[in-house]
C-alpha positions in Angstrom: -34.5 8.2 -49.7 -37.1 7.4 -47.1 -37.7 6.0 -43.6 -34.8 6.3 -41.1 -32.2 7.8 -43.5 -34.7 10.5 -44.6 -35.4 11.5 -41.0 -31.7 11.7 -40.2 -30.9 13.8 -43.2 -33.8 16.2 -42.4 -32.5 16.7 -38.9 -28.9 17.1 -40.1 -29.9 20.1 -42.1 -31.0 21.8 -38.9 -27.9 21.0 -37.0 -25.7 22.4 -39.7 -27.5 25.7 -39.5 -26.6 25.9 -35.8 -22.9 25.2 -36.5 -22.9 27.9 -39.2 -24.2 30.4 -36.7 -21.1 29.7 -34.5 -18.3 29.0 -37.0 -17.7 30.5 -40.4 -15.5 28.7 -43.0 -12.7 31.1 -42.0 -13.1 30.2 -38.4 -12.8 26.5 -39.3 -9.8 27.1 -41.5 -8.1 28.9 -38.6 -8.9 26.0 -36.2 -7.4 23.5 -38.7 -4.2 25.5 -39.2 -3.6 25.6 -35.4 -4.2 21.9 -34.9 -1.3 19.4 -35.3 -2.6 15.9 -34.5 -3.6 14.7 -37.9 -2.8 11.2 -39.2 -3.2 9.4 -42.5 -6.3 7.2 -42.2 -6.1 5.6 -45.7 -2.5 4.4 -45.2 -3.5 2.4 -42.2 -5.8 0.3 -44.4 -3.5 0.0 -47.4 -1.5 -2.8 -45.9 -1.3 -6.5 -46.5 -2.8 -7.5 -43.2 -6.2 -7.5 -41.4 -7.1 -4.0 -40.4 -9.9 -3.0 -38.1 -11.6 0.3 -37.8 -13.1 0.1 -34.4 -16.3 2.1 -33.9 -17.2 4.3 -30.9 -20.9 5.1 -30.5 -23.3 5.5 -27.6 -26.5 4.5 -29.5 -28.0 3.6 -32.9 -31.5 3.6 -34.4 -31.4 -0.1 -34.7 -30.0 -1.0 -31.3 -31.0 1.9 -29.0 -28.6 2.7 -26.2 -25.5 0.4 -26.7 -23.2 1.7 -24.0 -24.9 3.1 -20.8 -21.8 4.5 -19.1 -20.4 6.0 -22.2 -16.9 7.4 -22.1 -15.4 7.6 -25.6 -11.8 8.2 -24.3 -12.0 5.0 -22.2 -13.3 3.0 -25.1 -10.7 4.5 -27.5 -8.0 3.4 -25.1 -9.3 -0.1 -24.9 -9.4 -0.3 -28.7 -5.9 1.1 -29.0 -4.5 -1.4 -26.4 -6.2 -4.2 -28.4 -4.5 -3.2 -31.6 -7.2 -1.3 -33.6 -5.7 0.4 -36.7 -8.2 3.3 -36.8 -11.3 4.6 -35.0 -14.7 5.5 -36.3 -16.5 8.0 -34.1 -20.2 8.6 -34.5 -20.8 12.3 -34.2 -24.5 12.4 -35.3 -26.4 14.0 -32.4 -30.0 12.9 -32.4 -30.0 9.2 -33.5 -26.6 8.1 -32.4 -26.1 10.5 -29.4 -22.7 11.5 -30.6 -20.9 14.8 -30.8 -17.9 16.3 -32.7 -16.1 17.0 -29.4 -15.6 13.3 -28.9 -13.0 13.3 -31.6 -11.1 16.2 -30.1 -11.2 14.6 -26.7 -10.1 11.1 -27.9 -7.1 12.6 -29.7 -5.9 14.0 -26.4 -5.2 10.5 -25.1 -4.4 8.3 -28.1 -2.7 8.6 -31.5 -4.8 6.9 -34.1 -6.5 8.1 -37.3 -10.2 8.9 -36.7 -13.1 8.8 -39.1 -15.8 11.3 -38.4 -18.8 9.1 -39.0 -21.8 11.3 -39.8 -24.2 12.1 -42.5 -22.4 14.6 -44.7 -24.7 16.5 -47.1 -22.5 19.6 -47.9 -18.8 20.6 -48.1 -19.0 22.8 -45.0 -19.2 19.7 -42.8 -15.8 18.5 -44.1 -14.2 21.7 -42.7 -16.2 21.2 -39.5 -15.0 17.6 -39.1 -11.4 18.4 -39.7 -11.5 21.4 -37.3 -12.4 18.9 -34.5 -9.5 16.6 -35.4 -11.0 14.2 -37.9 -8.6 12.5 -40.4 -11.3 11.0 -42.6 -14.9 11.6 -43.6 -17.8 9.4 -44.9 -19.8 10.0 -48.0 -23.0 7.8 -48.1 -24.0 7.6 -51.7 -27.6 6.8 -50.8 -27.8 10.1 -48.8 -26.6 12.6 -51.5 -26.8 13.1 -55.2 -23.7 12.7 -57.5 -23.0 16.5 -57.6 -22.9 16.9 -53.8 -20.9 13.7 -53.4 -18.2 15.0 -55.7 -18.2 18.4 -54.0 -17.7 16.8 -50.6 -15.0 14.4 -52.0 -13.1 17.2 -53.6 -13.2 19.3 -50.4 -11.8 16.4 -48.5 -9.0 15.9 -51.1 -8.1 19.6 -50.8 -7.9 19.3 -47.1 -5.7 16.1 -47.3 -8.4 14.0 -45.6 -9.2 10.4 -46.4 -12.7 9.6 -47.7 -14.8 6.5 -47.3 -17.4 6.3 -50.1 -20.1 4.0 -48.8 -22.2 1.8 -51.0 -25.1 -0.6 -50.5 -26.3 -1.4 -54.0 -24.8 -2.4 -57.3 -25.5 0.9 -58.9 -23.8 2.8 -56.0 -20.9 0.4 -56.3 -20.4 1.3 -59.9 -20.7 5.0 -59.2 -18.1 4.7 -56.4 -15.5 3.6 -58.9 -15.3 7.2 -60.0 -13.8 8.2 -56.7 -10.3 6.9 -57.6 -8.5 8.0 -54.4 -11.2 6.9 -52.0 -11.7 4.0 -49.7 -14.8 2.2 -50.8 -16.9 0.9 -47.9 -19.5 -1.8 -48.5 -22.2 -1.3 -45.9 -24.0 -4.6 -45.1 -26.7 -2.5 -43.4 -29.6 -1.1 -45.4 -29.9 2.4 -44.0 -33.5 2.7 -45.0 -34.7 -0.5 -43.2 -31.7 -0.9 -40.9 -31.4 -4.7 -41.7 -28.0 -6.2 -42.2 -26.9 -8.9 -44.6 -23.3 -10.0 -45.0 -24.2 -11.2 -48.5 -23.9 -7.6 -49.6 -20.1 -7.8 -49.3 -20.0 -11.0 -51.3 -22.2 -9.5 -54.0 -20.6 -6.1 -54.3 -16.9 -6.9 -54.0 -17.1 -8.3 -57.6 -18.3 -4.9 -58.9 -15.5 -3.2 -57.0 -12.6 -5.5 -57.8 -11.0 -2.9 -60.2 -10.8 -0.2 -57.6 -7.2 0.7 -56.8 -7.8 1.7 -53.2 -8.8 -0.2 -50.1 -12.2 -1.9 -49.8 -13.8 -1.8 -46.4 -16.5 -4.3 -45.1 -18.9 -2.4 -42.8 -21.6 -3.6 -40.3 -22.9 -7.0 -39.2 -19.6 -8.6 -38.3 -20.1 -10.7 -35.2 -17.1 -13.2 -35.1 -13.6 -13.9 -36.3 -15.1 -16.9 -38.3 -17.1 -14.4 -40.4 -14.0 -12.3 -41.0 -12.0 -15.4 -42.1 -14.8 -16.4 -44.6 -15.0 -12.8 -46.0 -11.2 -12.6 -46.4 -11.0 -16.0 -48.1 -13.9 -15.4 -50.5 -13.4 -11.7 -51.3 -9.8 -10.8 -50.5 -11.1 -7.8 -48.4 -9.0 -7.4 -45.3 -10.4 -4.2 -43.8 -13.3 -4.2 -41.5 -15.3 -1.6 -39.7 -16.8 -3.2 -36.5 -19.0 -1.5 -33.9 -21.8 -3.1 -32.0 -20.2 -6.5 -31.7 -17.3 -4.9 -29.9 -19.3 -2.3 -27.9 -22.0 -4.5 -26.4 -19.4 -6.0 -24.0 -16.3 -3.9 -24.5 -14.2 -5.8 -21.9 -15.0 -9.3 -23.2 -15.0 -8.3 -26.9 -11.6 -6.6 -26.8 -10.5 -10.2 -27.1 -12.6 -10.5 -30.2 -10.7 -7.6 -31.7 -7.4 -9.2 -30.9 -8.5 -12.5 -32.4 -9.6 -10.8 -35.7 -6.3 -8.9 -36.0 -4.4 -12.2 -35.7 -6.0 -13.6 -38.8 -3.6 -14.0 -41.7 -5.0 -12.7 -45.1 
């Protein structure tokens, strides 16, 4: 691990300490038991149609500020009206300018499964994410070792949450096959250099062809033409799309609608 990813993980350790000072595991379990707006994220991607996980984020290390007048509830409503199947909400504070409260606030206005998209490095964060209303969590294999990845995954399974196991290399893809019940996400963005390359999806889907669960293409999607090509060549029909939709949310809600009309 190095560069951007290493910096994010280092800062994440400090933010976890702050949450632990405010919420014990028992506190989080009580919050979870008193919340009743959970949905099945994985089931939304386990269908024979094009599915889009539409991403909500204010900023990113690669693009800087993406949405100046950022209102996650307004964006969520636009995605919902355009037919998004699920939402991905960036909750990392320093580099993406997100917060866990965004998930809780969005669920006040729409009924869609939500991925807490953050950098998880210990099981405590799974309880934390669910306590704010998250239905799914992300495990980035390049950010944690195998032992921690399994602990996080098992915690999510015990809490009836969906898990996206994210890969970027062939070795990670092979390791991801051990997570039988997970959604496996192929991230076209290298988190160390922040460069994107759609070729990653074409290369890694072959390694992942035996996985029984959904495969998800993440990052770098800019048009419905790219989606059509990926569907045709790989059979993948689930896509996580963020910046292409967010940079002009009103205009690109039409892009979301066009993608969802594609026949797999």
